[in-house]
N, C-alpha and C positions, 0 to 999 in steps of 0.2 A: 504494499500500499504506499501511497505517496507520502513523502516527508511533510507535506503541508497539512496532513491530518494530525500532526502531533498534538497541537493544543487542545482541540476538541475531544480527541480520543483519550488523552491522559486525564481529562476532567471526568470522563465516564468512570475511570478507575475509582475515583473518590466517591462519587455519588451513587454508583451502582453497587459497590461492595460495602458501603457504609462503614468505612474504616480500613478497607484494603486498598490503599491509595497508590498513586503513581510514585516512582522512586523518590526517596528523600533520605538523606543521611540522618540516621536516628542514633542519638546518644553517641557512644564511642564505638559502635559497631562499624567495621570497615565495609561500607556498602557502596557499590559503584552505581551511579545513576545510569539507567539504560534508556536509549531513545526508543519510544514506542511508535509503532506504525499502524496501530488499529486499536479498536476498543478491546478486542480479545487479547491483543498483545499487551496493552496497558494493564488489564486485569491480571494477566499471568505474571508480569513483572512485579505488580503490587503484592500478589500472593507470595512471591519469592522474598520480598522484603519482610513481610510478616513472619515468614517461616524461618528466616535466618536471624532475626533479632532476638536478643536475650530478654529484653524487658517487655512488659505489657504496654505497647505503645501503638497508637493509631496516628496516621499522618494524612495531610491533604497537601497536594502540590499546588504551586502558584497558578498554573493554568486552570486547575480545577475550580479554585475560588473565583478567579476572574471571569470564567466563562459560564459558571452555573448560575441559574436565574435566581440569585439571592441578592438582596439589597446590601448585605454586609457579611462580615466573616461569621457572625453569630449564626445566621441562617444556614450557612454551609456546614458548620459544625453539627447541626441537628441531624445530619445524615449518618453520623457515626453512632454505632450501638452504644448504649449507656448514656448518651447525651440528649438532654431536652432543652429547648430554647424558650425563654420567656419573651414574647413579642409585645411591644409597646409602641403605640402611635405609628403603626404600619411597618415596624422594623423589628428584627431580632436584636434585643437589647441586652439580654443576660443569658448565661449558660449554667445549667446544673449538670453535674456528673454523678451518675449512680445514686440519685435520690438525695444528695446533699444540697443544701441551699446555695444559690448563686454566690453568696458571700464566702462560701467554702471552696470556691473555684479560684485558684491563683492563675492570673493571666499575666504573661510577661512578653516583652518585646526583645527579641534577640538575647533571651536569658536574663533580662533585668525588668524590674517593675516599671509600669507605665502609669502615670498619674491620670486620674479620671474623675470627673464630677458629672452630675446630671444638670439638665437645663431647667428642671421643674423644682421649685422650692418646697413643694408639698410632699416629696418622697423622702424616705430616710437616707441618712448618710451612711453608706456601708463601704465594704472593701471590694465589691464586685466591679469589674470593668464594664463600661458602657460601650458595647460593640457597635452601636450605631454611629460612633465617631469614625470608624475605620473602613475606608473603601477597600474592596477586595482587590482592585487592580494594583495596589502598592505592595502586595504580599508575595514573598518568594516561597513560602511554605509554612505549614503548621504542624507541630508535634503535640499530641495529647497523651500525657502520661497518666494512666489510671492507677498505677501503683508508684510508690515513692522509692527513692534511692538517696544515698548520703550526699551525693553532689548536686542534687536538686534543691533549690531554695525552698525553705519551709513556708507553709501558709495555706496549702491546698488539701484539706481532708478529702474533698471530693475528687480532686485531681489537679493537674497542672497543665495549662495551655501555653505553649511557647510559640509565638508568632515570629517568624523569621523574614527579614527583608532580603532583597537580592543584593549581590555584590558584583562590581564591574569586572574584577579579574576572573570571575567564574563564567562570564558571558563572552560571546563573540565581540570583537571590536566593531564599533559603529552600528550596534544593534539599535534599531529604532522601531517603535510600534505606536500606533494611535488607534483609538477606538471611540465610537460614539454610540449613544443609545437614546431612543425616544420612548417614553413611558406614558401610558394612559390607563386610567382605572374606570370601573363602572360607576364609581361614586366621585372619586377625584378625577374629574373628566378633562381637566386642563392638561396639555401636553407638557411633560416634565423631561427636559433634556439632561444628558450627562455626557461629559467628554473626558477622556483620560489619555495619557501618553507616557512614553518612557524613551529615554536615550541613554545608551551606555557606550563609553569609549575607553580604550586602553592603548598604550603605546606599543610599538612593534616588539619591544623586548618584554612586554607583559609584566612590567614592574610597577606601573602606575596606571590607575584607572579612576574614572569619574562616572557616576550614574545619577541621573536626575529623573524622577518620576512625579507625576502630578495628576490630580483628579479634581473635577468640579461637577457638582450636581445641584440643580435647582428643581425642587420637588414640591408640588402641592399635595397636601394630605387633608382629606376630609373624613371625619368620623361622625356618623349619624346614629343615634340610639335613644334609649329611654333609661332614665336614672330615677331611683327612688332616693329621697333625701333621708337624713338621719332620723326623722320622725315618720315612722311608717303610718300609713293612712293619713299623713299630713300633706306631703308633697309628692307628686309624680311629675317628672319633667321630661318631655321630649327635648332632646339636646343635640346640637351640632357643634363640633370642634373643627375649626379651620386653622391650618398651620402652613406657613411657607418655610420649608426647610432648605437652607442653602449650606451645602457642605463642600469644603475645600480641603485639599490635602497636598502636602509637598514633602517629598522624600529625597534626600541627597546623601550619597555615600562616596567617600574618597578612600582609595586603597593605595598603599605604597609597600612593595615587597622588594627591598634592595638586594636580598639574597634569597635562595630557596628555603633557608631556615627561618628567616625573619620577616614579619609582616606587621604593618600598622593599619588600622581602620578608623576613620572618623565618620560618624553617622549622625544625621540630624533629621528629625521628622516633626512636621507641624500639622496638627489636625484642628480644624475649626468648624463649628456648626452654629448657624443662627437658626433659632427655632421659634420665631415670633408667632403668636397665635391669639385667636379669640375663642371663647366658649360661650355660646348662647343657649339659654334654657327658657323654655316656656312652661312655667309651673302651673299645674292644674291641681287646685286644692280640693282634697276629698276628706276634710275634717269631719269628725263625728258631730252631728248636729241635726236640727230640724230639717235641713235640706238634703240630708244624706240618709239613704236606706242601706244598711249593711246586710248582705245576703249570706256570707259565710265568714267564719272566724277560724283561726288555727289553734294549736295547742296552747299557745301563750295568751289566747283570748283577744287577739288583735284582728281587725277586720282585713280580710284578704280579697273580698270583692264587694263592690258597692255601686249604687246609682245616685247621681247628684242631679237635683233639679234647682231651678232658679228661685231661691227664697233667701231668708236671712240666716245669720249665724245662730246656731243653738249654743253649743259650748264654745266659748271664745278662746282663742290663744291670747295669753297675756300681752297687753299693749296694743291690741288691735282695736279699731274703732267699732264701738257698739252700733248695731244696725246696718253695718256694711254688708253687702252681699257675700255670702259665705263661699261663693263659687267664682268670684272674679279672678281672672288670670293675672299672673305676675311674670313679667319678662325681665330677664337679667343677662347682661353680657360682661364677661370678664375679658380684659385685654392684657396681654403680657409680652414684654420684650424679653426674650430668653436666649441664652447662648451657652456654649461650652467650648473650651479649647484645651488642647494638650500639646505641649512642646517637649521633645526629648532630645538630649545631646549625649553622645557616648563616644569615648575614645578607648580603643582596644589595641592590644598588641599580643602577638603570638611568636614564640621561638621554639624551634625543634632542635635539640641537641643530640648528642650520642647517647641514646637510651633514655632520654627524658624529654618532656614537653612542658613549657611554661606559657601561661596566658594571664592577662590582666585587663581590667576595665575600670575606668572611672567615668562618672557622668552625673547627670541630673535630669529630672523630669518634673514638670510643673503643669498643673491644670487650673483653669479658672472657669467658673460657670455659675449657674443659678438663674433665677428670675430677676433680671436687672431692674424691671419697672413693672408694677402691677397697678391696674386701674379697673374701675367698675362703673357701668352705667345701668340703671334699672328703671322700670316703669311699673307703677302700681297705683290705680285710681284712688285707693283709700289713703295713700300717702302723698302722692305727687299731684298737685293741681294741674289740670289740663289733660291728664291721661284719661281716655274714654275707651278702655279696652273691652274686648268681648268677654261675656260671661261664659263659664264652663258648664256645660250640661252634657251628661252622658254617663257611661259605666266604666268602671275599672275592674279588671279581673287579674288578680295576682295569685291565683291558686297553682300555677305551674312554675316553670323555671324563668319565664319571661312575663312581663307586664303587658296585658292586652288592653288597649284604649279604644273604646267605641263611643265616639261623640254623637250626640243628637243635634248639635249645632257646631259649625266650624269655628274653632277658637283662633284661627289665623289672624294675623295683625297686619296693618299697613301703617305708613307714616302718619296717616290722618288719626290713628288711634293714640298717638303720642302728643304731648303738649308741644307747643311751638318751640320752646327752649328747654334746656336741661343743663345739669352740671354733674360732675363726677361725684360718686359716693365717697366722702372723705375717709370713712372708716376702713375702706378697702385699699387705699393707696399705699404701696409699700415697695420695698426692695430687699431681696434676699440673696446676696452674693456668697459664693463659697470658693475655697481654694484647697488644693491638694498638691503637695510638692515633696520631692525626695531627692537627696544627694546620696551617692553610693561609691564604694570602692571595693574591688574584688580581685583576688589572685588565686590561681589554681596551678598545681604542679603535679605531673604524672610521671612516675618512674617505671620502666620496664623491669620485670622480675623474672627470674628463673629458679625459684625456690619451691621445689615440690610441685604442687598443682597450681601455685600462685603465679599469675602472668603479669600483673601490674599492681602498683599502689598509687592512689591518687589522693591528694590532700589540698586543702585551701582554706581561705578565710574570706569573710565578707562583712562589710560594715555599711549600715544605712542610717540616715537621719531623716525621719519622716514627720511632716507637719500637716495637720488638717485644721482649717479655720472656717467657721461659719458665722455669719453676722445677719442682723435683721434691722431694717430701718422703717420707721413709720413717717408718712408724709403729712405735713401740716399745711392745711389748705385754707384759703379764703375763696369760697366758691365763686366762679365767674360763669354766668349763664352763656350758653352757646346754642345756636340754632340746631334743632334736631336734624334738619336736612344736611348739616355739615358732618354729623356723626354717622349717618346711614346713607347708603347708596344702593337703590334697587331693593329687591327682595331675594330671599333664598329659602330652601327647605330646612325646617327645624325638626329633627327627629325622623323617625321611620314612617310616620303615619301620613305624610304629605302635607302637614301644616306648614304655613309660610309665615315669615316675619321680615321686617326691614333688615338688610344685611349691614353689619357693622364695618366701619372703616377704621382699622387699627391705628393708622397714622393720625387720623383726625382725633381719635379718642386720646391718644398720648399727648398730642399737641394741646388739646383742650385742658387736659389734666395739668400739664406743665404750666399753663397760663394761670391756673388756680393755685399752684404750689408755692408756698412760702419758704419752706425749709424741710430738711430731713432731720429726724431725731432718732438716735440709735435706741433700739429696744434692748435693754441690757439683759433681759431674760433670753434673748435670742443669740447672745454672744457665747461662743465656745472655741477654745483653741486646744488641740491635743498634739503632743509631741512624743514620738517614739524613737529611741536610739537603740538599734538592734545590732548585735554582733553574733556571727556564726563561725564555727570551726568544724572541719569534718575530716575524716579519713575513710578511704574505701579501697578494698582489695577486689580484684577480679581473678577468676580461676578457671581452669579447664583441665578435664581428665576424661579421655575417651569421648563418649557421647554426651557428657555432662559439662555445661558451662554455667557461669553465673557471677554474682558479685555480692559483697556484704560489707557493711560499714556502720559508722556512728556519726551523728551530727549533733554538735553542742550549740545551743542557742542561749543568748542572754539579752534581756530587754529592760531599758529604763524608760518609764512612762511618766509624763507630767501633763496635768490638765489645768488650764487657766480659765477663770470665769469671774463674773460678778456675783458675789454672795448675796443671798437674801438675809439681810441683817437688820431690817426695820428702819433703814435710813429714810428721813423725811424728804419729800420732794423739794428740789431747789427751783427757783424761779425759771420759767421757760421750759421746764421738763414736762413730760407727758404722764398722764395718770397711770399708764401701764408700767411705768418704772417705779411706782410707789413701793417702798420697802427694800429696794436693791441698793447695794453699796455703789459708791461712785469710783471705787478703786478696785483693781483686779487682784484676785488671790490665786495662788498656784499650789497644787497638791501633786504628790509624787508617789510612785510605787515601782517595784522592780520584780523580776522573776527570771528563772533559768530552767533549762531542761536538757535531757539527752535523748536523742531519737535514733533507735537502731533500725536497720533495714537489711533485707536479703532477698535475692532473686535467683532462681535456678531455671535452666532450660535443659530438657533431656529428650533425646531422640529415641523413642520407644522402638521405632522401625524406620525404614526408609521413607515412609509416607505418613508417619504419625509422630507428632511433637507434643510433649507435655511441658507446661510451664507452671511455676508456682512462685509466689512472693509473699512476704510478710514485712510489715513495717509499722512504726509508730509515726504519726503525723499530727500536726497541729493546724488550727485555724484560729487566728486572733479574733477577739470579739469585734462585732461591728462598732463603728465609731459612735453611732447613736446609743448603744448600750453603755458607753463609757462617759457620756455627757449627761448633764442635767437638762430636763425639758419641762417647761411650764406651759400648759396649753389647756384649751377648753373653756367652757362657760358654765355657770351654775344654772342648770336646767333640770328637767325631770328625767333626763337620760343618764343612767349610771355611767360613771367614769368619764364623762365629758369634761368635768373640772378635775384635772389630775396633775400630779407631779411625778415624773419618772426620775428616780434617783439612781442614775448610772454611777459607775465607779471606774476610776483609772486603775484600780487595783484588781479588776477582773482578770482571771487567768485565761489563757487560750484554751479552747476546747481541744482535747487530745483524743485521737482515735488510734486504736490498735486494729490494723487492717490486714486481711489475707485474701489472696486470689489463687485460683487454680484453673488452668485452661487446658483443654484437650482439643487438638486440631488435626483433621484428617485431610490430606491432599490427594487428589486423584485427577487423572487425565492431564490436560494442559491448562493450568491456571484455575482449576476448580477446587472448591474448599467447603468443608463442613466443620464448624467449630462450636464449642460450648465453653463458657467461662462462668464459674461461680465466684461471687465475691461476698465478703462480710466485713462490717466495720462496727466496732464497739466504741462509743464515744463517751468519754468522761469529762467532768467539769463543764457540763452543759450549763449555759447561762439560763437560769430560772428566775421567776418573779414571785413576789408576795405583795399583797395589797392590804393596806389598812385604810378603812373608810372614815370620812367625816373628821378630818384633822384640821385644826387651826394652825396656820403657819405664819400668821401675821401679814398675809398678802390678800388684799381685797380685789376680786376679779371684776371684769366689766359689768357684771350683773349685781354687784354689791355684796357678794357673799365671801366669807372666809371659812369655807368648809371644803376641804380638799381630800381627794383620795390619793394616798401615797403609794406608789409602786416602787419597790426596792428590788434591784437586780443583784444576784449573787451566783457563785458557782456552786452547783450541787446536783446530785443525781447523774444519771447517764441516759444514753439513747443508743439504739442499735439499728443498723441497716444491713440487710442481706438481699441478695438478688442473683439473677441468672441472665446471661447474655447468650443468645443463639444466633448463628450466622450461617448462611448458605449462599453459594455462588456457583452458577453453571452457565457455560457458553456452549451454544450449539454450533454446528458446522455451516449453517446457512446465513450467518450474520446476525441472528437473533441471540439474545441472552437474557437471563433473569438473575436477580439478586434480592435477598431479603435479610433483615435482621430484626430481632425482637428482644426487648429487655423487660424483665420483671423485677420490680424493686419493692421490698417490704420494709417499711421504716416504723420503728416503735419509739415514741417519744414520751417522756413523763408528762402527765396532764398539767403539772404546775410549771412547765417550761415556758409557757406563754400566758399572758393575761387572759386570752380567750379560752384557755383550758382545753385546747384541741390537741390531741395526741398525733399531730401530723407535722412532718417536716415542711418547711416553706418551699413551694414550687416543686414538690416531688410528685411525679405521676407513677402510679402503680404499674401501668402498662404503657409501653411505647414501641412502635415498630415502623419500619421502612419497607416498602414494596416497590421494586423498580423493574421495568422491562425496557429493552432497547433493541434497536436494529441499525445496521450500518452497511454501507459499501464504500467504494473509493471516493464518491462525490457527496454523499449525504449521510447524516446520522439523525436518529430521532429517539427520544427517550420520554417515558412517562414515569413519574416518581410520586408515590403517595407517602406522606409522613403523618403519623398519628401519635397523639399522646392522650391518656385518660385524664380525668379531672384532677385538678391540683389546687392547693391553697395559696392565695395571694395575701401577703401581710403588708399593710401600709398603715402608717401612723397618721396622726392629724385629726382635727375635729370633724371634718367632712368625710373622711375616708374610714378605713378600717380593714378588717380581715374578711375575705370572702372566697368562695370556691369558684374556680373557673371550670366550666363544663368541658367535656371531651372536645378535642379539636383535631381536625384532620384536614390536610391541604393536598390537593392534587395539582401537580406542576408538570407542564409539558414543555419540551425543548426540541427545537429543530435547527439543524446546522447545515449550511450549504457551503462547501469549500470551493468557491467560484474559481479561484486561480491558486497558484502556489503561494501567493501573498495575501489574497483577499478572502475573508470569511464573512458570511452573512448569517445572522441569527434571528430567530423569532422565538419568544418565550411567553408562556402564559402561566401565571402564578395564582394559586387558589381559584382554579377555574370553576369549582363547585360553589364558590361564594359562601364558604362556611362562616356562620355567624359567631360573634364573640359574646358568649353568654356567661354571666357571673351571678351567683346567688349566695344566700347566707349559709353558714356552716355550723355555727354554734348550736348546741342543744336548746331548742325553744322552750323546753319544760324546766331548764335549769334556772335557778335564781342567783347563781354564783358567777356566771360568766361576765355579767356587766356589759354584754354586747348591745350595740345600738340596734334598733328594731329591724331594719332591712337586712341585717347581717346574721340574723338568727336562721336556723335550719328551716327550710321550707318557704323562705321569703325571697322572691327575686330581687336582686339588687340592681345590676346594670345589664343591659343587652345592647350590642352594637351590630349594625348591619354589615354582613360580610361583603368584601369587595374582591373582585377579580381584577388582576393587573396584567396588562399586555404590553410587551416592549419589543421593538425592532431595533436591531443593532448591526453594526458593521465594524470590522477591524482590519487594519492593513499593516503588514510587517515589511519594513524596507530592507 
């Protein structure tokens, strides 16, 4: 088959085998990359890589990621057995490995940590990497370690993902490649372009090289759905989220190898994403009262289906006008300027002497992000003069997993329903920036040995200084009225039901708010800074005797942790300060802690016969607590919903969770590149971060509703948790160009019920069942592939007053790919993603009959929380290699 097929065919190795990837150098095994000339050839080479490797490692080649119809690296990783992807705002954003939470997955760039923040200030600050930052086109390869070894950096109980970039001295001189893609969705129907390119040069003596790669994507994302608010039977809201995503990336690598033994590498990567957005909700109030007839209730006694007619309030919500229609609609739009960026700089050197090898790296990585500017405009006839909005009449049925809305009169809105002028809601104007940065230095030395069965000894040291900072600012406004016609332009669909409302103009919303803005005042409750200084030392032996090979070693870790915050000490407010700062000190305080540990590991590979390989590994690994667990958080309001007014007392002294893990894999190879394999894994996790809650505590802080009665949640290390599971994999190529591949992962996790405030014995984002099914066909000029990815329901945990913990329903995506190799240099692709338009459905999880969970209404079992309309995405692309 022609060489021009190499790119598309090697990607098939990744996505069709779900972990049996195109050739990639793995760990320290001496593996030669083989040029593939067909899908079957790529699969056969990938099987050889898996067969010859010592460790339990899966890999994805660069072409695989760049060509596969995934928006980012996270989506591509979801094809590997044992890995599930958390999708957020239209992209794969987080990765879970073998049932462990995304915060237990360690992601590194070229073997070093990469700083990451989110763009949304309402989500927790954790240690997981946001994969939506990373364009696939910049990546040279990915290694996924599901078992640990002494020379791997600590931090991934679930596993370690190492993203590798390309290097110019490994490529042909004057390699140039450019690609472009146009994307459109069934909901996000504006054309979204993407362009990327790469140029690599090296001199004739191949001692110096430069590589530059870049990618830029402008993408519209629209999410339409129905949300229930924190007061079940209070608010049901058809909602539309609009986001303009602008992602840019630049990767530069310089290499200098003055001799065959010595090499220097300087690498810089800059990733940026602007994620400005609006979120419009049309609230339909279904409060209990004279105008509401309840038809069914659940075990908790709350109404799950009702009919509303045009009458007056019966039971009033506190603060609402008496006699106002109980079913008038409320329209609210949030506007946010959001962004995140990550910049990484690394300098590395390698030297190979007589019987030994030395490598070293120094560098830094820094990320900034968050919601830079938040504003809110709302319309409610009972509150804002001039608003004359429609009344809500109809029925709500929330007895299933989704909320069904059946109106008897259309609640759609036009600009005529709004007053002629309006101003921003001052209580909502804010800013929530975050920073994440690390400096590091590392050295590794490996010596060849010939002592009995020992073949080498590797040792090294690593130092990191990591800092996380989170701040919050409240805007102080003197409201300035602006014409409603300036804030809204045209109409658009709100929710799934076909209702319409005036479409917000984010730029005008921000401009009007800035005209009203007098100053920013820091909310001292929202300030936190955490510093970790980590040191690691390790030693590892490799051995070989007959058909048995392997490695064993120890890794020592030591950490010094400090937390800086404004204490709650009863300080009186000074002039010009805001009420929310009442009781907080005006000076910062710092608290410290430290810990150390030793982590053993061992891996063996044994050839039972020519075609059967047995692998086994055992190791102790850690995952440090999420940053949110180590910080103090004051949030919520004093209302009738338990735990809304709460204080979370995190601790800088929390120990890492520590897992004792074991794996055993049996692999049978037959024919040319065919494989059947099974892997059993088990993890026993100690020092799990658990919580305890004490209710109704006075802490000397009066919240916005005038109360000083708080529920105190304290976090500590206690108890344990267990994960076990099975991975099954099969791959078979026929002689007529067709082939099939499949993998299945079963994961069973047991968590103590006191591990989380919701009392749910479930790991975060862990699916019990996950599988991939793939079929393909190819010839010299074309290839086609159908891939179905499925994961069973899983628990999403989010903090904050308006959010919480909820189950995500089963999710399956059917993706289709077609490739035409038009010439030796030109490829044309067509891809269809989620062609079945699978909906995103989320519902409550906590036991509705329990009085101890403190869960908000819609998050109880049997309550539908959120549902979003599924979108199919189609994209046409072309790439040319010079």
